[in-house]
MIVEX-963636 format. One record per atom (N, C-alpha, C): residue number from 1; residue in three letters; atom name; x, y, z. Coordinates in pm, 1 decimal, always signed. Example, Ala and Ser with C-alpha at 12.3 -4.5 7.8 and 13.67 -1.06 7.14 Angstrom:
resi, resn, name, u, v, w
1, ala, N, +1319.0, -569.0, +780.0;
1, ala, CA, +1230.0, -450.0, +780.0;
1, ala, C, +1320.0, -330.0, +780.0;
2, ser, N, +1285.0, -225.0, +708.0;
2, ser, CA, +1367.0, -106.0, +714.0;
2, ser, C, +1290.0, +3.0, +787.0;
***
This chain:
resi, resn, name, u, v, w
1, met, N, -2272.1, -2574.0, -362.5;
1, met, CA, -2216.3, -2469.0, -472.4;
1, met, C, -2042.5, -2415.7, -379.3;
2, asp, N, -1950.2, -2402.5, -489.7;
2, asp, CA, -1834.9, -2431.6, -456.8;
2, asp, C, -1804.0, -2271.7, -377.1;
3, ser, N, -1676.6, -2273.3, -258.6;
3, ser, CA, -1681.8, -2180.6, -224.3;
3, ser, C, -1585.1, -2054.9, -312.1;
4, met, N, -1581.6, -1948.4, -286.7;
4, met, CA, -1469.1, -1844.2, -287.6;
4, met, C, -1387.7, -1817.5, -267.1;
5, asp, N, -1266.6, -1852.2, -335.9;
5, asp, CA, -1153.6, -1760.6, -241.6;
5, asp, C, -1066.4, -1661.9, -316.3;
6, leu, N, -996.6, -1592.1, -187.0;
6, leu, CA, -958.2, -1473.5, -218.2;
6, leu, C, -801.9, -1524.3, -257.3;
7, tyr, N, -756.7, -1441.9, -396.6;
7, tyr, CA, -585.8, -1460.5, -400.7;
7, tyr, C, -584.9, -1321.6, -444.1;
8, phe, N, -418.9, -1324.8, -492.8;
8, phe, CA, -409.7, -1222.5, -557.2;
8, phe, C, -233.8, -1230.2, -586.8;
9, ile, N, -202.0, -1143.7, -717.1;
9, ile, CA, -44.6, -1197.5, -779.1;
9, ile, C, +49.8, -1069.6, -723.8;
10, ala, N, +160.4, -1129.5, -705.1;
10, ala, CA, +267.3, -1069.5, -648.3;
10, ala, C, +384.2, -1038.6, -697.9;
11, leu, N, +511.6, -1000.6, -685.5;
11, leu, CA, +629.3, -1004.4, -708.9;
11, leu, C, +674.2, -1036.1, -556.7;
12, ile, N, +774.3, -1133.3, -482.0;
12, ile, CA, +787.3, -1111.3, -374.7;
12, ile, C, +955.9, -1117.9, -402.4;
13, pro, N, +1042.4, -1015.0, -271.4;
13, pro, CA, +1168.1, -1050.7, -266.6;
13, pro, C, +1214.8, -1150.9, -204.1;
14, his, N, +1355.6, -1202.0, -251.5;
14, his, CA, +1475.9, -1292.5, -183.6;
14, his, C, +1397.9, -1251.3, -46.5;
15, ser, N, +1420.6, -1428.3, +71.0;
15, ser, CA, +1367.6, -1421.2, +202.6;
15, ser, C, +1476.7, -1321.3, +277.8;
16, glu, N, +1605.8, -1304.6, +276.3;
16, glu, CA, +1651.6, -1205.9, +361.3;
16, glu, C, +1595.9, -1057.3, +377.9;
17, leu, N, +1575.5, -1037.9, +247.4;
17, leu, CA, +1489.0, -885.7, +222.1;
17, leu, C, +1391.7, -884.5, +268.1;
18, arg, N, +1282.5, -1018.4, +236.9;
18, arg, CA, +1186.5, -1021.7, +312.4;
18, arg, C, +1184.7, -1009.2, +458.2;
19, asn, N, +1269.9, -1044.4, +502.9;
19, asn, CA, +1278.6, -1029.8, +638.5;
19, asn, C, +1333.1, -882.5, +722.2;
20, glu, N, +1416.0, -836.1, +644.6;
20, glu, CA, +1438.6, -664.2, +661.3;
20, glu, C, +1332.0, -618.5, +656.3;
21, ile, N, +1239.2, -615.5, +591.3;
21, ile, CA, +1130.7, -582.8, +536.1;
21, ile, C, +1025.0, -637.9, +660.5;
22, arg, N, +1028.1, -746.4, +721.9;
22, arg, CA, +939.4, -755.5, +841.6;
22, arg, C, +963.2, -721.3, +975.6;
23, ala, N, +1098.3, -707.9, +957.7;
23, ala, CA, +1150.7, -612.3, +1110.9;
23, ala, C, +1112.6, -478.2, +1082.7;
24, val, N, +1078.0, -405.9, +980.8;
24, val, CA, +1041.4, -261.1, +985.5;
24, val, C, +885.0, -304.1, +997.0;
25, lys, N, +819.6, -412.7, +973.9;
25, lys, CA, +663.1, -384.8, +1008.8;
25, lys, C, +664.7, -422.7, +1120.8;
26, asp, N, +673.5, -512.8, +1190.4;
26, asp, CA, +705.8, -573.2, +1344.0;
26, asp, C, +710.0, -409.1, +1414.6;
27, arg, N, +802.7, -343.5, +1396.7;
27, arg, CA, +835.7, -227.4, +1407.4;
27, arg, C, +745.7, -111.2, +1455.8;
28, ile, N, +617.9, -98.4, +1338.2;
28, ile, CA, +565.0, -17.2, +1315.4;
28, ile, C, +407.4, -90.8, +1403.9;
29, arg, N, +428.4, -206.7, +1409.2;
29, arg, CA, +323.5, -247.4, +1505.3;
29, arg, C, +349.8, -223.4, +1625.7;
30, leu, N, +505.5, -246.0, +1698.0;
30, leu, CA, +509.6, -181.2, +1808.3;
30, leu, C, +503.2, -88.5, +1858.0;
31, ala, N, +524.8, -0.2, +1735.2;
31, ala, CA, +520.2, +112.3, +1798.0;
31, ala, C, +428.6, +197.7, +1812.0;
32, tyr, N, +305.7, +183.3, +1743.8;
32, tyr, CA, +175.8, +221.6, +1631.9;
32, tyr, C, +88.1, +166.8, +1643.3;
33, gly, N, +97.7, +32.0, +1672.0;
33, gly, CA, -20.9, -71.9, +1697.7;
33, gly, C, -84.6, -100.4, +1551.3;
34, ala, N, +19.0, -99.6, +1470.6;
34, ala, CA, -52.6, -190.0, +1339.4;
34, ala, C, +11.1, -217.5, +1222.0;
35, gly, N, -56.0, -401.5, +1261.0;
35, gly, CA, +18.1, -517.5, +1241.8;
35, gly, C, -56.1, -543.5, +1081.3;
36, his, N, -140.4, -458.6, +1041.6;
36, his, CA, -208.4, -548.0, +918.3;
36, his, C, -121.8, -552.2, +803.2;
37, ala, N, +13.5, -534.4, +785.7;
37, ala, CA, +117.9, -567.4, +672.0;
37, ala, C, +173.5, -681.9, +711.2;
38, leu, N, +153.4, -728.4, +836.8;
38, leu, CA, +261.3, -869.1, +870.2;
38, leu, C, +159.0, -960.6, +785.2;
39, lys, N, +13.2, -917.0, +742.0;
39, lys, CA, -87.1, -1069.1, +752.4;
39, lys, C, -28.4, -1151.0, +636.4;
40, ser, N, +68.7, -1037.7, +510.1;
40, ser, CA, +103.9, -1080.7, +407.6;
40, ser, C, +287.7, -1094.8, +390.6;
41, pro, N, +373.4, -1165.5, +293.2;
41, pro, CA, +496.4, -1157.0, +282.5;
41, pro, C, +513.0, -1006.5, +178.6;
42, ala, N, +601.1, -940.2, +265.6;
42, ala, CA, +690.3, -842.9, +137.5;
42, ala, C, +677.7, -849.8, +55.2;
43, his, N, +597.0, -796.0, -54.6;
43, his, CA, +523.1, -796.8, -214.0;
43, his, C, +497.9, -699.4, -264.5;
44, ile, N, +541.8, -675.9, -379.1;
44, ile, CA, +539.3, -558.2, -452.8;
44, ile, C, +417.2, -616.1, -532.1;
45, thr, N, +219.4, -579.0, -539.4;
45, thr, CA, +130.7, -627.8, -591.8;
45, thr, C, +114.9, -595.0, -741.5;
46, met, N, +79.6, -700.0, -798.6;
46, met, CA, +51.2, -697.7, -950.3;
46, met, C, -71.0, -737.5, -989.0;
47, gln, N, -160.1, -784.0, -902.4;
47, gln, CA, -276.7, -784.6, -913.8;
47, gln, C, -366.9, -790.2, -740.7;
48, met, N, -424.2, -703.6, -752.8;
48, met, CA, -490.0, -691.8, -608.6;
48, met, C, -609.1, -791.3, -595.7;
49, pro, N, -610.1, -785.3, -450.2;
49, pro, CA, -738.9, -933.6, -438.7;
49, pro, C, -840.0, -939.2, -526.0;
50, phe, N, -867.7, -1055.6, -549.7;
50, phe, CA, -970.9, -1118.9, -649.2;
50, phe, C, -1026.8, -1247.0, -565.6;
51, lys, N, -1164.2, -1241.3, -595.5;
51, lys, CA, -1190.4, -1365.0, -550.3;
51, lys, C, -1289.8, -1462.2, -670.4;
52, arg, N, -1217.8, -1579.0, -637.5;
52, arg, CA, -1214.1, -1693.3, -757.9;
52, arg, C, -1309.7, -1822.7, -705.5;
53, asn, N, -1359.4, -1907.6, -759.8;
53, asn, CA, -1352.7, -2053.4, -751.8;
53, asn, C, -1277.5, -2138.0, -752.7;
54, ser, N, -1219.6, -2195.4, -606.9;
54, ser, CA, -1118.1, -2249.7, -626.0;
54, ser, C, -1110.1, -2352.3, -761.6;
55, arg, N, -1242.0, -2360.7, -857.0;
55, arg, CA, -1198.8, -2449.5, -953.1;
55, arg, C, -1126.8, -2432.5, -1058.2;
56, asp, N, -1126.8, -2257.5, -1066.3;
56, asp, CA, -1042.9, -2177.7, -1146.6;
56, asp, C, -911.1, -2177.8, -1120.2;
57, glu, N, -861.0, -2251.1, -978.1;
57, glu, CA, -716.5, -2236.9, -986.7;
57, glu, C, -624.1, -2255.6, -1110.7;
58, tyr, N, -706.2, -2395.5, -1138.7;
58, tyr, CA, -581.7, -2466.0, -1261.5;
58, tyr, C, -588.3, -2398.3, -1358.6;
59, ala, N, -719.6, -2346.8, -1428.2;
59, ala, CA, -687.6, -2218.5, -1517.6;
59, ala, C, -583.7, -2069.8, -1513.9;
60, ile, N, -623.2, -2060.8, -1404.2;
60, ile, CA, -512.0, -1937.2, -1335.0;
60, ile, C, -351.9, -1936.4, -1324.7;
61, thr, N, -323.8, -2073.5, -1309.1;
61, thr, CA, -152.0, -2130.8, -1282.3;
61, thr, C, -143.1, -2131.4, -1394.3;
62, ala, N, -184.2, -2203.5, -1484.4;
62, ala, CA, -147.1, -2222.8, -1619.0;
62, ala, C, -156.2, -2131.2, -1704.1;
63, ala, N, -240.8, -2011.3, -1657.4;
63, ala, CA, -222.9, -1887.7, -1750.3;
63, ala, C, -74.4, -1782.8, -1665.8;
64, leu, N, -71.5, -1826.2, -1555.4;
64, leu, CA, +34.4, -1757.4, -1500.9;
64, leu, C, +200.5, -1829.0, -1499.4;
65, glu, N, +166.0, -1956.0, -1553.3;
65, glu, CA, +306.8, -1991.5, -1609.6;
65, glu, C, +328.0, -1956.8, -1761.8;
66, lys, N, +250.2, -1931.5, -1812.6;
66, lys, CA, +253.7, -1932.4, -1909.4;
66, lys, C, +289.2, -1771.8, -1898.7;
67, phe, N, +267.4, -1703.1, -1849.8;
67, phe, CA, +325.2, -1578.3, -1837.8;
67, phe, C, +460.6, -1582.3, -1814.6;
68, gly, N, +507.9, -1629.9, -1664.9;
68, gly, CA, +640.4, -1641.7, -1631.7;
68, gly, C, +727.5, -1708.4, -1718.3;
69, ser, N, +669.6, -1775.3, -1817.6;
69, ser, CA, +734.2, -1873.1, -1903.8;
69, ser, C, +804.2, -1744.4, -2047.7;
70, glu, N, +731.4, -1626.9, -2062.1;
70, glu, CA, +744.9, -1562.9, -2157.2;
70, glu, C, +833.6, -1431.3, -2111.0;
71, glu, N, +854.7, -1431.0, -1987.6;
71, glu, CA, +895.1, -1290.4, -1913.5;
71, glu, C, +1047.2, -1293.1, -1858.2;
72, asn, N, +1116.0, -1223.3, -1859.6;
72, asn, CA, +1293.8, -1203.9, -1875.6;
72, asn, C, +1256.5, -1111.4, -1721.4;
73, pro, N, +1391.0, -1150.2, -1665.0;
73, pro, CA, +1413.7, -1150.4, -1532.1;
73, pro, C, +1474.3, -947.9, -1552.3;
74, phe, N, +1418.1, -920.5, -1403.9;
74, phe, CA, +1489.7, -797.3, -1385.4;
74, phe, C, +1555.0, -743.5, -1237.8;
75, thr, N, +1578.8, -622.7, -1228.4;
75, thr, CA, +1634.4, -595.2, -1099.4;
75, thr, C, +1515.1, -488.2, -1072.5;
76, val, N, +1513.9, -512.8, -891.3;
76, val, CA, +1368.7, -376.4, -835.2;
76, val, C, +1489.7, -343.4, -755.1;
77, arg, N, +1511.4, -234.3, -739.7;
77, arg, CA, +1579.1, -146.7, -616.5;
77, arg, C, +1527.9, -56.9, -531.9;
78, leu, N, +1521.5, -117.6, -411.1;
78, leu, CA, +1449.6, -31.3, -320.9;
78, leu, C, +1498.8, +74.0, -216.3;
79, asp, N, +1435.2, +206.7, -233.6;
79, asp, CA, +1521.7, +309.0, -212.8;
79, asp, C, +1441.0, +391.0, -101.5;
80, gly, N, +1442.7, +380.2, +22.7;
80, gly, CA, +1367.2, +466.3, +142.8;
80, gly, C, +1212.7, +479.5, +102.2;
81, phe, N, +1157.4, +535.9, +215.3;
81, phe, CA, +1010.5, +521.1, +228.8;
81, phe, C, +864.1, +634.9, +157.8;
82, gly, N, +801.5, +591.7, +148.7;
82, gly, CA, +729.4, +694.6, +33.0;
82, gly, C, +540.9, +669.7, +142.8;
83, cys, N, +466.7, +737.1, +120.3;
83, cys, CA, +369.4, +742.1, +195.5;
83, cys, C, +199.3, +703.8, +62.1;
84, phe, N, +112.3, +707.4, +84.7;
84, phe, CA, +27.7, +739.5, +64.5;
84, phe, C, -72.3, +793.5, +203.1;
85, ala, N, -80.0, +932.7, +213.2;
85, ala, CA, -128.5, +993.7, +333.6;
85, ala, C, -278.9, +974.7, +297.3;
86, pro, N, -359.9, +922.8, +443.3;
86, pro, CA, -287.9, +897.6, +572.4;
86, pro, C, -325.7, +820.9, +626.5;
87, lys, N, -241.5, +702.0, +584.7;
87, lys, CA, -281.0, +551.4, +603.3;
87, lys, C, -193.3, +457.3, +615.0;
88, val, N, -89.5, +449.3, +435.1;
88, val, CA, +1.9, +388.5, +450.1;
88, val, C, +123.3, +439.7, +434.7;
89, ile, N, +236.9, +377.7, +461.0;
89, ile, CA, +353.9, +349.2, +474.3;
89, ile, C, +412.2, +295.3, +373.3;
90, phe, N, +516.9, +301.8, +291.8;
90, phe, CA, +543.9, +174.3, +189.7;
90, phe, C, +690.6, +229.8, +173.6;
91, ile, N, +777.5, +138.9, +119.9;
91, ile, CA, +922.3, +116.3, +69.2;
91, ile, C, +934.0, +135.6, -105.9;
92, arg, N, +982.5, +215.0, -124.1;
92, arg, CA, +998.8, +305.0, -258.7;
92, arg, C, +1083.7, +239.7, -320.6;
93, ile, N, +1076.3, +185.8, -450.4;
93, ile, CA, +1108.9, +133.8, -556.3;
93, ile, C, +1172.7, +245.7, -696.5;
94, glu, N, +1262.0, +247.8, -685.2;
94, glu, CA, +1402.6, +331.2, -746.3;
94, glu, C, +1352.4, +355.4, -896.9;
95, asp, N, +1301.3, +239.4, -958.2;
95, asp, CA, +1283.4, +229.5, -1100.2;
95, asp, C, +1132.2, +152.1, -1112.7;
96, pro, N, +1036.6, +221.3, -1111.5;
96, pro, CA, +897.8, +112.5, -1119.3;
96, pro, C, +870.2, +81.2, -1294.1;
97, asp, N, +992.8, +167.6, -1398.9;
97, asp, CA, +917.9, +124.5, -1522.3;
97, asp, C, +904.4, -38.0, -1544.3;
98, pro, N, +983.3, -127.4, -1518.2;
98, pro, CA, +983.0, -257.9, -1532.2;
98, pro, C, +906.6, -318.6, -1513.4;
99, val, N, +860.3, -318.3, -1360.0;
99, val, CA, +756.6, -349.4, -1274.8;
99, val, C, +607.7, -310.1, -1372.0;
100, lys, N, +625.9, -170.1, -1421.9;
100, lys, CA, +506.9, -180.0, -1485.4;
100, lys, C, +472.8, -210.6, -1613.8;
101, ser, N, +575.7, -274.5, -1653.8;
101, ser, CA, +557.2, -238.7, -1813.0;
101, ser, C, +542.0, -449.3, -1819.8;
102, ala, N, +590.5, -465.1, -1699.3;
102, ala, CA, +535.3, -667.6, -1648.1;
102, ala, C, +366.9, -612.4, -1636.3;
103, his, N, +348.5, -542.3, -1564.9;
103, his, CA, +198.2, -526.3, -1534.6;
103, his, C, +115.3, -525.0, -1623.1;
104, gly, N, +165.9, -439.1, -1680.9;
104, gly, CA, +85.7, -450.6, -1859.6;
104, gly, C, +71.6, -607.3, -1950.8;
105, arg, N, +148.1, -629.6, -1940.8;
105, arg, CA, +153.4, -827.7, -1983.5;
105, arg, C, +51.9, -880.8, -1917.6;
106, leu, N, +77.8, -818.4, -1801.6;
106, leu, CA, -16.7, -945.2, -1700.1;
106, leu, C, -165.4, -889.8, -1724.1;
107, lys, N, -178.3, -798.7, -1728.9;
107, lys, CA, -306.8, -763.1, -1739.5;
107, lys, C, -368.7, -806.4, -1892.5;
108, arg, N, -335.0, -788.1, -1950.1;
108, arg, CA, -365.8, -876.8, -2152.2;
108, arg, C, -362.7, -983.0, -2090.3;
109, ile, N, -295.6, -1076.8, -2010.1;
109, ile, CA, -380.5, -1253.3, -1956.3;
109, ile, C, -486.1, -1273.1, -1905.0;
110, leu, N, -436.6, -1124.2, -1800.1;
110, leu, CA, -586.7, -1173.3, -1695.6;
110, leu, C, -698.5, -1147.8, -1730.4;
111, thr, N, -724.6, -1023.0, -1845.5;
111, thr, CA, -800.4, -996.3, -1914.7;
111, thr, C, -858.7, -1139.7, -2059.6;
112, gly, N, -741.6, -1132.6, -2105.0;
112, gly, CA, -787.8, -1242.2, -2237.0;
112, gly, C, -788.3, -1345.2, -2196.7;
113, gln, N, -692.8, -1414.1, -2129.2;
113, gln, CA, -715.8, -1567.5, -2138.7;
113, gln, C, -808.1, -1614.6, -1984.8;
114, leu, N, -824.5, -1497.2, -1888.0;
114, leu, CA, -896.5, -1568.6, -1792.0;
114, leu, C, -1026.6, -1503.9, -1741.5;
115, gly, N, -1022.1, -1398.9, -1850.4;
115, gly, CA, -1204.0, -1329.9, -1854.5;
115, gly, C, -1192.7, -1210.0, -1700.4;
116, phe, N, -1126.9, -1160.7, -1674.7;
116, phe, CA, -1099.4, -1048.8, -1564.0;
116, phe, C, -1179.0, -952.2, -1617.9;
117, ala, N, -1259.3, -931.4, -1582.6;
117, ala, CA, -1335.7, -783.1, -1573.3;
117, ala, C, -1251.8, -636.4, -1539.8;
118, val, N, -1310.6, -566.1, -1636.5;
118, val, CA, -1168.8, -432.0, -1619.7;
118, val, C, -1241.0, -369.4, -1473.5;
119, ser, N, -1281.7, -380.0, -1441.9;
119, ser, CA, -1306.6, -373.9, -1307.3;
119, ser, C, -1259.4, -432.6, -1180.8;
120, glu, N, -1181.4, -525.0, -1188.3;
120, glu, CA, -1148.3, -598.0, -1104.8;
120, glu, C, -963.3, -617.1, -1117.0;
121, ile, N, -937.8, -536.3, -1227.1;
121, ile, CA, -809.9, -552.8, -1241.3;
121, ile, C, -754.3, -397.9, -1244.3;
122, met, N, -599.8, -404.2, -1173.5;
122, met, CA, -537.3, -264.3, -1111.3;
122, met, C, -525.9, -214.9, -1273.7;
123, asn, N, -595.9, -66.7, -1271.4;
123, asn, CA, -588.5, -31.8, -1420.6;
123, asn, C, -429.8, +6.3, -1439.4;
124, asp, N, -343.8, +97.1, -1330.9;
124, asp, CA, -205.3, +137.8, -1294.5;
124, asp, C, -163.9, +111.1, -1191.8;
125, val, N, -59.3, +58.8, -1178.4;
125, val, CA, +5.2, +8.2, -1090.2;
125, val, C, +118.1, +96.5, -1037.9;
126, gln, N, +146.3, +125.1, -896.8;
126, gln, CA, +219.0, +188.6, -855.6;
126, gln, C, +319.7, +108.7, -772.4;
127, pro, N, +433.1, +84.9, -812.4;
127, pro, CA, +483.4, -61.0, -717.7;
127, pro, C, +579.3, +47.8, -594.3;
128, his, N, +530.1, -63.2, -516.4;
128, his, CA, +599.2, -8.1, -371.1;
128, his, C, +566.8, -136.2, -300.4;
129, ile, N, +638.8, -141.6, -193.3;
129, ile, CA, +618.3, -255.4, -53.3;
129, ile, C, +549.3, -198.6, +38.3;
130, thr, N, +407.3, -221.6, +35.2;
130, thr, CA, +368.8, -168.1, +196.8;
130, thr, C, +470.0, -222.0, +322.8;
131, val, N, +435.6, -134.3, +416.0;
131, val, CA, +518.0, -178.5, +558.1;
131, val, C, +400.0, -104.6, +654.4;
132, ala, N, +283.7, -51.9, +653.7;
132, ala, CA, +180.6, -25.1, +722.3;
132, ala, C, +90.2, +54.3, +652.9;
133, thr, N, -26.2, -14.4, +692.6;
133, thr, CA, -160.9, +9.6, +589.3;
133, thr, C, -278.1, +16.6, +681.5;
134, arg, N, -398.1, -15.6, +639.6;
134, arg, CA, -555.3, -5.4, +658.3;
134, arg, C, -558.2, +5.3, +811.6;
135, asp, N, -527.6, -57.4, +923.8;
135, asp, CA, -497.5, -51.7, +1058.1;
135, asp, C, -420.6, +51.9, +1121.2;
136, leu, N, -365.2, +104.9, +1077.0;
136, leu, CA, -229.9, +237.5, +1130.8;
136, leu, C, -368.3, +405.2, +1131.4;
137, thr, N, -344.8, +437.7, +1226.0;
137, thr, CA, -479.4, +545.8, +1231.0;
137, thr, C, -424.1, +661.6, +1195.0;
138, lys, N, -499.1, +740.8, +1136.1;
138, lys, CA, -447.5, +915.5, +1086.4;
138, lys, C, -312.9, +936.0, +1247.7;
139, glu, N, -372.4, +946.5, +1329.0;
139, glu, CA, -307.7, +988.2, +1441.1;
139, glu, C, -135.8, +975.3, +1444.1;
140, ala, N, -165.7, +803.7, +1393.7;
140, ala, CA, -38.7, +713.3, +1393.5;
140, ala, C, +40.9, +763.2, +1297.8;
141, phe, N, +9.5, +755.7, +1173.4;
141, phe, CA, +67.7, +814.1, +1052.8;
141, phe, C, +107.9, +975.4, +1073.4;
142, arg, N, +66.2, +1036.5, +1089.0;
142, arg, CA, +98.1, +1167.0, +1143.4;
142, arg, C, +193.8, +1186.5, +1263.2;
143, glu, N, +232.8, +1071.1, +1352.9;
143, glu, CA, +319.4, +1051.0, +1424.3;
143, glu, C, +457.7, +954.0, +1350.7;
144, ala, N, +422.0, +848.6, +1285.1;
144, ala, CA, +517.9, +781.6, +1202.3;
144, ala, C, +567.8, +826.9, +1100.6;
145, trp, N, +506.5, +905.2, +1021.2;
145, trp, CA, +576.1, +948.7, +885.8;
145, trp, C, +709.5, +1022.3, +917.6;
146, pro, N, +678.3, +1113.3, +1019.4;
146, pro, CA, +837.5, +1185.7, +997.9;
146, pro, C, +901.0, +1090.9, +1055.6;
147, glu, N, +902.2, +1007.4, +1138.3;
147, glu, CA, +1011.9, +889.9, +1159.2;
147, glu, C, +1057.2, +847.9, +1030.2;
148, phe, N, +989.9, +799.0, +955.2;
148, phe, CA, +1027.4, +694.9, +841.3;
148, phe, C, +1078.0, +787.6, +712.0;
149, gln, N, +1008.3, +916.8, +667.0;
149, gln, CA, +1033.1, +969.4, +610.1;
149, gln, C, +1153.1, +1028.9, +530.7;
150, asn, N, +1268.6, +1045.5, +624.2;
150, asn, CA, +1387.1, +1031.7, +587.4;
150, asn, C, +1493.3, +935.1, +628.4;
151, glu, N, +1440.6, +836.1, +689.6;
151, glu, CA, +1514.5, +711.0, +666.4;
151, glu, C, +1564.4, +649.1, +622.2;
152, glu, N, +1663.3, +580.8, +596.1;
152, glu, CA, +1715.1, +520.3, +521.2;
152, glu, C, +1718.7, +338.9, +493.0;
153, phe, N, +1638.9, +312.4, +374.2;
153, phe, CA, +1619.6, +176.0, +337.3;
153, phe, C, +1691.1, +130.3, +223.5;
154, lys, N, +1762.5, +46.8, +194.5;
154, lys, CA, +1863.5, +3.2, +108.2;
154, lys, C, +1808.0, -138.2, +39.6;
155, gly, N, +1777.8, -219.0, -53.1;
155, gly, CA, +1771.4, -339.2, -98.3;
155, gly, C, +1758.1, -333.8, -248.1;
156, thr, N, +1790.7, -467.5, -251.4;
156, thr, CA, +1789.3, -506.4, -416.4;
156, thr, C, +1721.8, -597.7, -453.2;
157, phe, N, +1656.2, -683.8, -532.2;
157, phe, CA, +1638.8, -819.0, -554.4;
157, phe, C, +1594.6, -826.4, -716.9;
158, glu, N, +1651.1, -948.7, -734.5;
158, glu, CA, +1675.8, -1024.3, -853.8;
158, glu, C, +1512.1, -1064.6, -914.4;
159, val, N, +1404.2, -993.5, -977.7;
159, val, CA, +1278.6, -1067.8, -1014.5;
159, val, C, +1261.1, -1166.7, -1127.1;
160, his, N, +1255.1, -1303.5, -1069.3;
160, his, CA, +1259.2, -1373.8, -1166.5;
160, his, C, +1185.9, -1456.9, -1154.4;
161, ser, N, +1044.1, -1457.4, -1095.0;
161, ser, CA, +917.9, -1513.6, -1114.8;
161, ser, C, +839.1, -1411.6, -1054.4;
162, ile, N, +651.2, -1471.0, -1045.6;
162, ile, CA, +585.7, -1399.0, -986.2;
162, ile, C, +520.0, -1503.2, -896.3;
163, phe, N, +378.6, -1441.5, -794.8;
163, phe, CA, +373.5, -1572.9, -702.0;
163, phe, C, +203.8, -1563.3, -701.4;
164, leu, N, +166.5, -1653.7, -708.0;
164, leu, CA, +14.5, -1619.5, -660.8;
164, leu, C, +6.2, -1653.5, -490.0;
165, leu, N, -95.9, -1579.2, -455.9;
165, leu, CA, -130.8, -1600.6, -316.0;
165, leu, C, -253.4, -1600.1, -262.5;
166, lys, N, -250.3, -1724.2, -164.9;
166, lys, CA, -390.3, -1721.6, -132.5;
166, lys, C, -454.8, -1703.2, -35.5;
167, his, N, -590.8, -1631.9, +17.8;
167, his, CA, -584.9, -1642.4, +184.1;
167, his, C, -645.2, -1696.2, +216.5;
168, asn, N, -605.2, -1731.3, +347.0;
168, asn, CA, -648.7, -1865.7, +437.8;
168, asn, C, -749.7, -1863.6, +548.4;
169, gly, N, -785.5, -1738.0, +520.4;
169, gly, CA, -874.4, -1676.8, +613.3;
169, gly, C, -840.2, -1583.4, +746.6;
170, lys, N, -704.7, -1613.4, +753.5;
170, lys, CA, -652.9, -1504.5, +815.1;
170, lys, C, -525.3, -1403.8, +800.4;
171, asn, N, -430.7, -1494.6, +702.5;
171, asn, CA, -334.9, -1473.0, +635.3;
171, asn, C, -290.3, -1462.7, +517.9;
172, trp, N, -198.3, -1453.0, +441.9;
172, trp, CA, -173.2, -1498.6, +273.4;
172, trp, C, -106.8, -1563.0, +277.3;
173, asp, N, -109.3, -1699.9, +162.0;
173, asp, CA, -9.0, -1794.9, +167.2;
173, asp, C, +58.0, -1756.9, +46.9;
174, ile, N, +178.5, -1790.8, +15.2;
174, ile, CA, +252.5, -1855.4, -132.5;
174, ile, C, +169.8, -1960.3, -155.5;
175, leu, N, +110.8, -1950.9, -255.0;
175, leu, CA, +41.9, -2047.6, -325.8;
175, leu, C, +125.5, -2113.6, -452.1;
176, lys, N, +189.6, -2034.5, -499.1;
176, lys, CA, +290.0, -2115.7, -612.5;
176, lys, C, +351.2, -2004.8, -635.9;
177, glu, N, +462.2, -2005.4, -710.6;
177, glu, CA, +556.2, -1928.0, -776.7;
177, glu, C, +605.3, -1993.3, -923.9;
178, phe, N, +586.2, -1866.4, -1001.5;
178, phe, CA, +599.8, -1871.5, -1125.0;
178, phe, C, +706.8, -1836.1, -1201.3;
179, pro, N, +830.7, -1948.5, -1225.8;
179, pro, CA, +966.9, -1867.5, -1278.2;
179, pro, C, +918.0, -1842.8, -1426.9;
180, phe, N, +1013.6, -1681.0, -1415.6;
180, phe, CA, +1068.5, -1664.0, -1563.0;
180, phe, C, +1109.7, -1747.7, -1644.4;
181, gly, N, +1072.2, -1774.5, -1730.5;
181, gly, CA, +1136.8, -1856.9, -1872.2;
181, gly, C, +1277.8, -1819.5, -1931.0;
182, asn, N, +1263.1, -1682.2, -1941.6;
182, asn, CA, +1419.9, -1612.9, -2022.4;
182, asn, C, +1499.3, -1599.1, -1868.1;
183, asn, N, +1510.8, -1724.0, -1774.0;
183, asn, CA, +1636.3, -1683.8, -1665.0;
183, asn, C, +1748.8, -1722.9, -1725.8;
184, gly, N, +1844.3, -1635.2, -1798.1;
184, gly, CA, +1952.9, -1643.1, -1836.9;
184, gly, C, +2026.8, -1526.5, -1915.4;
***
């Protein structure tokens, strides 16, 4: 029997911005003991983690290549912090619409070409970049949120590809990048 692997699909900012976001995650880990967000590179989730047989990787990458080839680049602007109480702190996205519409197109490929069940797919995406999650206790959240609530965080990145990530048992690795075709 083949093993099942864990994957997810995301938009990932350039390395300089990833490092700035990593510094925020490190700060949260040191101050509040929440390091779970460090297990993946800074990203905007386009498809939550899903299990697939490693044999399906070829079909997944082929479908994402086709998706990428039909997408146009767009800009994401980051602006300050938001939260999903009582556990999650994230960096806000100024205008989520381009991400939401790309997600809508991705959803069609996942259900149409790859046979994802409706229950596997994120029905509605709320674009954000998580900096603290699961392992942030409610008490730590109550302490941390006022600190971040009015703190400024600015950043911009061009989205010109989508990424497939794979879990290695401990952390998430970037498996493959799928460039957008209309890069110009």
